[in-house]
NURO-139124 format. One line per field, with one value per atom (N, C-alpha, C): residue number from 1; residue in three letters; atom name; x, y, z. Coordinates in steps of 0.1 Angstrom, whole numbers, plus 5000, padded with zeros to 4 digits. Layout:
<sites>
k = NUM, ... .
r = ALA, ... .
a = CA, ... .
east = X, ... .
north = Y, ... .
up = Z, ... .
</sites>
This chain:
<sites>
k = 1, 1, 1, 2, 2, 2, 3, 3, 3, 4, 4, 4, 5, 5, 5, 6, 6, 6, 7, 7, 7, 8, 8, 8, 9, 9, 9, 10, 10, 10, 11, 11, 11, 12, 12, 12, 13, 13, 13, 14, 14, 14, 15, 15, 15, 16, 16, 16, 17, 17, 17, 18, 18, 18, 19, 19, 19, 20, 20, 20, 21, 21, 21, 22, 22, 22, 23, 23, 23, 24, 24, 24, 25, 25, 25, 26, 26, 26, 27, 27, 27, 28, 28, 28, 29, 29, 29, 30, 30, 30, 31, 31, 31, 32, 32, 32, 33, 33, 33, 34, 34, 34, 35, 35, 35, 36, 36, 36, 37, 37, 37, 38, 38, 38, 39, 39, 39, 40, 40, 40, 41, 41, 41, 42, 42, 42, 43, 43, 43, 44, 44, 44, 45, 45, 45, 46, 46, 46, 47, 47, 47, 48, 48, 48, 49, 49, 49, 50, 50, 50, 51, 51, 51, 52, 52, 52, 53, 53, 53, 54, 54, 54, 55, 55, 55, 56, 56, 56, 57, 57, 57, 58, 58, 58, 59, 59, 59, 60, 60, 60, 61, 61, 61, 62, 62, 62, 63, 63, 63, 64, 64, 64, 65, 65, 65, 66, 66, 66, 67, 67, 67, 68, 68, 68, 69, 69, 69, 70, 70, 70, 71, 71, 71, 72, 72, 72, 73, 73, 73, 74, 74, 74, 75, 75, 75, 76, 76, 76, 77, 77, 77, 78, 78, 78, 79, 79, 79, 80, 80, 80, 81, 81, 81, 82, 82, 82, 83, 83, 83, 84, 84, 84, 85, 85, 85, 86, 86, 86 .
r = MET, MET, MET, ASN, ASN, ASN, PHE, PHE, PHE, GLU, GLU, GLU, LYS, LYS, LYS, ALA, ALA, ALA, LEU, LEU, LEU, LEU, LEU, LEU, SER, SER, SER, ASN, ASN, ASN, ILE, ILE, ILE, ASP, ASP, ASP, LYS, LYS, LYS, LEU, LEU, LEU, VAL, VAL, VAL, GLY, GLY, GLY, ARG, ARG, ARG, LEU, LEU, LEU, LYS, LYS, LYS, ASP, ASP, ASP, GLU, GLU, GLU, ASP, ASP, ASP, GLU, GLU, GLU, LEU, LEU, LEU, ARG, ARG, ARG, GLU, GLU, GLU, VAL, VAL, VAL, LEU, LEU, LEU, LYS, LYS, LYS, ARG, ARG, ARG, LYS, LYS, LYS, PHE, PHE, PHE, THR, THR, THR, LYS, LYS, LYS, LYS, LYS, LYS, GLU, GLU, GLU, LEU, LEU, LEU, LYS, LYS, LYS, VAL, VAL, VAL, PHE, PHE, PHE, ILE, ILE, ILE, ALA, ALA, ALA, LYS, LYS, LYS, GLU, GLU, GLU, GLU, GLU, GLU, ASN, ASN, ASN, LYS, LYS, LYS, SER, SER, SER, ILE, ILE, ILE, GLU, GLU, GLU, ASP, ASP, ASP, ILE, ILE, ILE, LYS, LYS, LYS, THR, THR, THR, LEU, LEU, LEU, VAL, VAL, VAL, ASN, ASN, ASN, ASP, ASP, ASP, ASP, ASP, ASP, GLU, GLU, GLU, GLU, GLU, GLU, ARG, ARG, ARG, ILE, ILE, ILE, GLU, GLU, GLU, GLU, GLU, GLU, ILE, ILE, ILE, TYR, TYR, TYR, LYS, LYS, LYS, THR, THR, THR, ALA, ALA, ALA, ILE, ILE, ILE, LYS, LYS, LYS, LYS, LYS, LYS, LEU, LEU, LEU, ASN, ASN, ASN, GLN, GLN, GLN, GLU, GLU, GLU, LYS, LYS, LYS, THR, THR, THR, LYS, LYS, LYS, LYS, LYS, LYS, GLU, GLU, GLU, LEU, LEU, LEU, VAL, VAL, VAL, ASN, ASN, ASN, LEU, LEU, LEU .
a = N, CA, C, N, CA, C, N, CA, C, N, CA, C, N, CA, C, N, CA, C, N, CA, C, N, CA, C, N, CA, C, N, CA, C, N, CA, C, N, CA, C, N, CA, C, N, CA, C, N, CA, C, N, CA, C, N, CA, C, N, CA, C, N, CA, C, N, CA, C, N, CA, C, N, CA, C, N, CA, C, N, CA, C, N, CA, C, N, CA, C, N, CA, C, N, CA, C, N, CA, C, N, CA, C, N, CA, C, N, CA, C, N, CA, C, N, CA, C, N, CA, C, N, CA, C, N, CA, C, N, CA, C, N, CA, C, N, CA, C, N, CA, C, N, CA, C, N, CA, C, N, CA, C, N, CA, C, N, CA, C, N, CA, C, N, CA, C, N, CA, C, N, CA, C, N, CA, C, N, CA, C, N, CA, C, N, CA, C, N, CA, C, N, CA, C, N, CA, C, N, CA, C, N, CA, C, N, CA, C, N, CA, C, N, CA, C, N, CA, C, N, CA, C, N, CA, C, N, CA, C, N, CA, C, N, CA, C, N, CA, C, N, CA, C, N, CA, C, N, CA, C, N, CA, C, N, CA, C, N, CA, C, N, CA, C, N, CA, C, N, CA, C, N, CA, C, N, CA, C, N, CA, C, N, CA, C, N, CA, C, N, CA, C, N, CA, C, N, CA, C .
east = 4093, 4104, 4097, 4103, 4100, 4106, 4098, 4105, 4105, 4098, 4102, 4112, 4116, 4129, 4140, 4140, 4150, 4154, 4143, 4143, 4147, 4146, 4149, 4163, 4169, 4183, 4192, 4184, 4192, 4190, 4180, 4177, 4184, 4192, 4198, 4190, 4184, 4176, 4161, 4150, 4140, 4129, 4123, 4112, 4099, 4092, 4079, 4078, 4067, 4064, 4063, 4069, 4068, 4053, 4050, 4037, 4038, 4022, 4024, 4032, 4034, 4043, 4037, 4024, 4021, 4024, 4021, 4026, 4039, 4047, 4062, 4068, 4061, 4063, 4061, 4050, 4045, 4055, 4057, 4067, 4081, 4085, 4099, 4100, 4086, 4084, 4085, 4080, 4079, 4093, 4102, 4113, 4125, 4128, 4136, 4134, 4145, 4146, 4141, 4137, 4135, 4145, 4156, 4170, 4173, 4174, 4175, 4167, 4155, 4146, 4149, 4153, 4157, 4168, 4177, 4192, 4190, 4182, 4177, 4172, 4160, 4154, 4162, 4171, 4179, 4190, 4195, 4204, 4201, 4185, 4181, 4176, 4173, 4170, 4183, 4196, 4209, 4210, 4206, 4210, 4225, 4230, 4243, 4246, 4259, 4263, 4260, 4263, 4261, 4245, 4238, 4224, 4218, 4225, 4220, 4226, 4238, 4246, 4235, 4230, 4221, 4208, 4203, 4189, 4191, 4201, 4200, 4210, 4218, 4229, 4238, 4244, 4254, 4266, 4278, 4290, 4288, 4296, 4295, 4299, 4307, 4310, 4297, 4291, 4280, 4267, 4266, 4256, 4258, 4271, 4275, 4271, 4272, 4271, 4255, 4248, 4233, 4228, 4231, 4228, 4231, 4243, 4246, 4237, 4236, 4225, 4210, 4206, 4195, 4193, 4204, 4204, 4204, 4213, 4212, 4198, 4190, 4178, 4169, 4170, 4163, 4164, 4177, 4179, 4178, 4174, 4167, 4156, 4157, 4143, 4130, 4130, 4118, 4111, 4120, 4118, 4114, 4123, 4118, 4103, 4101, 4087, 4075, 4078, 4070, 4067, 4077, 4078, 4070, 4068, 4064, 4049, 4042, 4028, 4030, 4021, 4024, 4013 .
north = 6239, 6229, 6219, 6206, 6192, 6193, 6194, 6194, 6180, 6168, 6154, 6150, 6153, 6148, 6154, 6168, 6176, 6172, 6167, 6160, 6148, 6139, 6125, 6125, 6136, 6134, 6140, 6149, 6154, 6146, 6140, 6134, 6119, 6117, 6104, 6092, 6093, 6080, 6084, 6081, 6085, 6072, 6073, 6062, 6068, 6061, 6064, 6070, 6077, 6081, 6099, 6106, 6121, 6124, 6137, 6143, 6149, 6154, 6160, 6174, 6179, 6192, 6202, 6206, 6217, 6216, 6204, 6203, 6202, 6197, 6198, 6214, 6221, 6234, 6243, 6237, 6244, 6240, 6226, 6223, 6230, 6231, 6236, 6253, 6259, 6274, 6274, 6265, 6265, 6263, 6253, 6249, 6256, 6263, 6271, 6285, 6293, 6307, 6313, 6324, 6328, 6326, 6330, 6330, 6316, 6307, 6293, 6285, 6289, 6284, 6290, 6302, 6309, 6301, 6297, 6293, 6277, 6272, 6256, 6256, 6263, 6262, 6265, 6274, 6280, 6272, 6264, 6254, 6240, 6239, 6228, 6228, 6242, 6245, 6246, 6241, 6244, 6260, 6269, 6283, 6286, 6294, 6298, 6305, 6304, 6309, 6325, 6332, 6344, 6349, 6342, 6343, 6344, 6333, 6331, 6343, 6347, 6359, 6371, 6375, 6385, 6384, 6369, 6368, 6371, 6366, 6367, 6380, 6384, 6396, 6391, 6379, 6372, 6369, 6365, 6362, 6345, 6340, 6325, 6319, 6322, 6313, 6312, 6323, 6324, 6318, 6318, 6308, 6295, 6289, 6275, 6271, 6280, 6278, 6278, 6287, 6286, 6274, 6268, 6256, 6244, 6243, 6231, 6231, 6245, 6243, 6238, 6243, 6239, 6223, 6217, 6202, 6198, 6204, 6198, 6198, 6208, 6207, 6198, 6194, 6185, 6172, 6167, 6157, 6153, 6163, 6161, 6152, 6146, 6135, 6142, 6153, 6160, 6166, 6170, 6175, 6164, 6152, 6142, 6138, 6137, 6131, 6140, 6155, 6164, 6160, 6157, 6155, 6143, 6136, 6121, 6118, 6112, 6108, 6096, 6094, 6085, 6072 .
up = 4527, 4533, 4537, 4536, 4540, 4554, 4565, 4577, 4582, 4576, 4580, 4576, 4563, 4557, 4564, 4568, 4575, 4591, 4596, 4609, 4612, 4599, 4601, 4597, 4589, 4586, 4600, 4609, 4619, 4633, 4634, 4647, 4647, 4658, 4659, 4661, 4673, 4675, 4677, 4668, 4667, 4668, 4679, 4681, 4678, 4668, 4664, 4650, 4646, 4633, 4638, 4628, 4631, 4628, 4634, 4632, 4617, 4613, 4600, 4600, 4588, 4587, 4595, 4596, 4602, 4617, 4622, 4636, 4638, 4632, 4632, 4633, 4625, 4624, 4637, 4644, 4654, 4668, 4666, 4677, 4674, 4664, 4662, 4665, 4662, 4666, 4680, 4689, 4702, 4707, 4703, 4708, 4705, 4693, 4687, 4690, 4691, 4690, 4678, 4674, 4661, 4651, 4657, 4648, 4644, 4655, 4653, 4643, 4643, 4632, 4619, 4619, 4605, 4600, 4608, 4604, 4601, 4607, 4607, 4593, 4590, 4577, 4566, 4567, 4557, 4553, 4562, 4560, 4555, 4560, 4552, 4539, 4536, 4520, 4514, 4519, 4512, 4505, 4513, 4510, 4512, 4506, 4506, 4521, 4525, 4538, 4537, 4526, 4525, 4525, 4519, 4523, 4535, 4543, 4557, 4565, 4562, 4568, 4568, 4557, 4552, 4562, 4559, 4566, 4581, 4589, 4604, 4607, 4600, 4604, 4614, 4610, 4619, 4611, 4616, 4609, 4607, 4600, 4596, 4609, 4619, 4630, 4639, 4641, 4649, 4644, 4631, 4623, 4625, 4625, 4626, 4642, 4650, 4665, 4666, 4660, 4662, 4658, 4644, 4640, 4647, 4653, 4662, 4674, 4681, 4691, 4689, 4676, 4671, 4669, 4664, 4663, 4678, 4686, 4700, 4706, 4704, 4709, 4701, 4689, 4681, 4689, 4694, 4697, 4713, 4720, 4734, 4736, 4745, 4746, 4745, 4754, 4754, 4743, 4734, 4720, 4711, 4713, 4700, 4707, 4717, 4723, 4716, 4716, 4710, 4694, 4690, 4673, 4668, 4677, 4672, 4677, 4671, 4674, 4682, 4693, 4703, 4701 .
</sites>
């Protein structure tokens, strides 16, 4: 998965350049819960909702809620600062 592309499409205002893929993965692992990370990656890879349901054992409504929470976390200033090179 291309984290840089996924993050750029979901972060509203980004100041600076994103770190490399490995560093981005580590920051996301720290900031997201395991379930949020799984749902975020699956959604960005355009997996079907049925595949995601199987992956995380939740219903569609809960999956959408988890994804929205992940996007909110991405757009927090504290998180954005960790994602960019200073």
